[in-house]
C-alpha positions, 0 to 999 in steps of 0.5 A: 229151168235146168239150164242156165239162161243168159239175158243179153241185156241183163249181162254185166259188160267188163271193161277189159281196158285197150278198148277191149270189153268183156260179156259172159252170157250162158255157161255151165262146167262144160262150157262158156259163151262170152261176148268180146267187145273191140274197138278198131286197133284193139288187140286180143294179146297172144295167150293161151289156155287148156280151153277148147276155143272156138271164135265167131264172128258177129260184127266187125273184122279181125287178123286172128292167128293160131300159132303165129299164122293169121286168117282174116276173119270177116262177119259169120266166120269162125275158127276154132283153137285146140288146148293150149296153142299161142292164139291173139286177135287184132281187130281191124274194124270195130266188132264183136266175137262170140268166143265158146270155151270148153269147159268153162273159164273159171278164171272169168267168173 
């Protein structure tokens, strides 16, 4: 197989503290898929990075902000954050985001 295969049950989950955990899924140099697991009330602090990011809500509810403008995201909703824009989230109901980064986040490895 020439692609990178990720078996969900075999991926380690890293506790980031504050009710947030991360599990890196499939990736290559061009992109990376990451599950971010949130407890209710957990915060993904506002930050920036040079990667384009797409966040897709697998479960739960989130108040997601980009450049200070917030929107509520529910299961099935998604948002794309262009490179360099400040963004963050507050988990309103425990859930999981699937974050896709382009290019991949070397700092996560």
